[in-house]
Structure formats: structure tokens, C-alpha cells
Steps between C-alpha positions, in 0.01 A plus 500: 500500500177307577202614698719684750559763232145626563428354843796665674622754241839534669624661182286809575722674754500862611738620227312338215164618640630856516607477137160376387326774700714770339420361155126496576513853638671627184243321283207642698635856484584464131150374425335791679738746332424353159128517567522871579743577217283336235171646623337799335277737693450241768418213260749215477618332183222240528228761522437472876469795733787515750378365832207342319297380799548828685259660255218331691606646836562846358167497318330399824655800672378731225151353517485543878599866465224543242242323720469201266471131588817301418304173530283600205692298243376692196580836662843377607585380150385829349705699751810292424463546129484875535870474583613181324313243293674163512488283191433187709222618729513687829632468855223397737462626858397232750665630816283544812390848613772481768743574216318815388673731752830396342372573150339837570824707522633339181232682303641835611809451283555448127534135408878468472567713807255286696664181368846622604375601844319171547793279401746719691302492824387138492833375366689682775265350760553148364877544491506633858301200619723261303804658668336457840448131424859469377631647827274277707618193308869594494520534121711772338484660156139614511532751215655245264236243588221750430651611170552140391156366597312447170162571663601863560505618136173314440333713768658816359396436141142430608478786751340253738407499871729210586774708663247656737325176594830313550632785716189509720488124546876460532547767766180414681594134535857586601384734779250263665717399799628845596241747370171308490270804465703655217530158336125460509444846355727418203331166445161672511611743230609205287133410453516724191595172327320251721581175318856510635391521862316167520771338712559796732211443745573126501860564604406766757234281660728196503781699663252669740599850391170653607616864519622493142185326382280758676702792363479357149123457525449851638722656233331311216159605629612861545637509145176355365293756693725785391456400137123480545486843667729662247361356179159354585381171652351388168849420374514187720205321335629630166836338571336170599318499167825583320673215686243259362578623150871465574461138610301419187760675284780305666324168440447594136864599449447875458831533684736276305578191707860524385538824695372342820705272725243315713419127491154595368650693207753227426229238468283724285800573278549130426130452430351379828130577560417793727352273769812284516729805507305650789494166684877461480549864597278441801701197608826694466357789700382266776837323514690828522262639763521181708880506489507862615250427779695200633837676497354817653347301784813297570766767455326828579591817314845512345646665190489154349124482543470843340711375209280192468186715482650707219629192317153347517305812408538459120404131523186564704316714243395424143556860388870583514730628226874505444543858627364387838816293548668790682315345797769233496781737602447429870490117484796498262703718739397290799596175329833648388571614855421157641725330246789737565459474878453126553585338170295409195270199493419297191303681231502837679740673264304369203169623645649841580672544164200392293256716698732798455553462125171340389299827464723585204396184313156410632293718267699434179493124558129498581394727212729364230545133595197437719724393788389640840805464726422744778260295717763225535766761578279659765417160647869413522579819687208453739601140574864577583401793723243283678755219536746738665234608746377149570849395602503194273859434390428230247520577129191535286 
């Protein structure tokens, strides 16, 4: 067997992969079905509200309709608890005002109707973009892949924004060569979760995609101005103040490090000081950004560069959670397409398989064993995608 068992993984052929994907899809659907079947009046068997994080977005919408300030933490907590009081605290709201126009209509609906509409619309958008990437990369079986991807039920159970952000970034980056203005508009809208766009301007500048960069900047500015006009300019300084509180809370572990998947969180989980964790995170971010810049300058814009940006996005920010791993759909599809088209290189199947399945195990291992696996998994995926683009044929 030897090292080739993992380095080449010739045993993982198309038939066996299909079988594993079907098994994962059945498990994901069964888990979601069990969650709904064992819930009572929207509360699951563990006492959590269905779509737990969505409560923050829905509450924000209700507060905007009532003329209240969602960045007033005390008021936001009180408004949440009018509907549901969690036994382990509350769901904070740290999104920029650019996200407020997305939240406002949610407050027009009852909670569970709004949750269903949100997940239905954003999930459909993410799936459509994933299918577009699958077609572009020559990969079939998009529905099975989506149903089997463990990150998908994590987004659903949390009611999170990850489908929307991944769809905006994924489609925007895919459209850069042919539809630069539309691509830029989508990337500008993705500033609702700005930490995942750190690599985008680096890639666009390196590839000299000026029209897309300009369209993204104009759209982001227009969205910011629209939010200020609609809800009041004071929300921007309020958000900046809230962001400072969020950074302090992250450093103090208010969000459990076991739920996060960044190098910063991994180091904090194993007991590293805050300064060291930030220093290592900074070095990782710089290395990822430099790699993207070099490849963008040498190769120009390609789907591979877009995949590299999305593979690097979770590594480049300290604040990223397991539900954000739906961002990896595009780089996983691109890598699969490259392997099927021109043959697999050493370690590529391992990187693809572990990045696909790891979201199912990352949180349990980190919370229960203190073992943060996801940063290494993300690094492995980023390295093999970068190696493909760099043209180096030698093994790692």
C-alpha cells in the first residue's frame, strides 16, 4: 500500500466516488429530516431555534421597520428575546450597513416564513452558481454533489448568509472574462461580508481587470450610500464601533474557537497567546495574497485564478466558520475538472476529498478533542490549486 495510497489515491475512481457521494447525500438529508421531525414549535431537540443565526438577521429587519438601531447591542438582544430567549446567550449582529437592505424585507414576514424564504432564495442562488461552475469545469452530477457536500446542511441549520456570499463571489469571479461589468457588480454586492473579499482586488489588479475592479468599487459604494440614505448615515460609525467589539469578543473567545476554522482560531484553541495567533494569521494571509498576486500577474484571469481566490478566501481572514465552507464549491469543482481532463497529480485527490468531507468533522473534533483540522485542510487545497496554476509538475 505505502504512501501512494494517499499520494495518488488510485483506488478512488469514479464509481467508488459516486457511491460515497450517494451515501453522504442520504446522510445529509436524513439528518435534516430528523432535525425537523424531532423539533417542537420550531425548537430542536437540543433547545435551539431552527435556523439559529437567522434570528439576528430577522430581528435586524424588524428593528429597521420599527426605526430602531440594530447596532445597539442591548436593544438588539431585547428585540431577539421578545421572540426567542436562548439558554446560551444571543446571536450578535456585526454585519456592515451594506447588508441592511437585505435584512429589511425579512422583517415583513413571520420568523419561520422568512427563514424558509431566505434559505430557499439563497440556496437556489448558490446551487445555480455551483452548476455554472460544474458546466464550466466539465463536471457532471451537480445535484448529487450539492446534496452530499457536508457544508450545505451546516448553512441550513444555522440559517446563515453563506449561500448568498458564495453565490455572489462565485458567479462574479466566474464572469470576469466575458461580463466584466456584471462581474464587478456581483463582487461589489459581496461586500456584505467583506472579510471574504480580501483577495479579490489583489487578483483583479494582478490580472489587469480594470473594468471589473471599477464596477465592483462603484457597486460597493452605491450599496453603502443606499444603506446610508435608507436607514441613516449614523449606522456606519455605529457599525465601526460594533466591529471593534466584535474583534475584542473574537480574541476573548466569545465565539467558540472550535466553531471557527482559521489559523488564528486553531492557535487560540490549542492555547497560543492572542499576539502569536494574530502574527501567524498575518503571515498566512500575506503568503496567500502574494501567491494570488504572482499567479494573477503571470497567468491573467482564468477560471483557475478565480478558484484560487475562493480557495484562499477562508485562509486569509481570522473570522471564518464551518458554514462558510460552501465557498469551496468552486475550487473543488475546478480541481475535479482539471483532474478528469488532464489526469490527477500527486496529493490532489487527497486535498479534494478532505476539503469536501472535512466540514462534517471539523467542529466536533475541535470542540470535543481540541483538534483543529480545518486550517491544514484549507492550506492543502490552496497549495494544490496554486501548484496546478503555477505549472509545476513535481510532487509536493
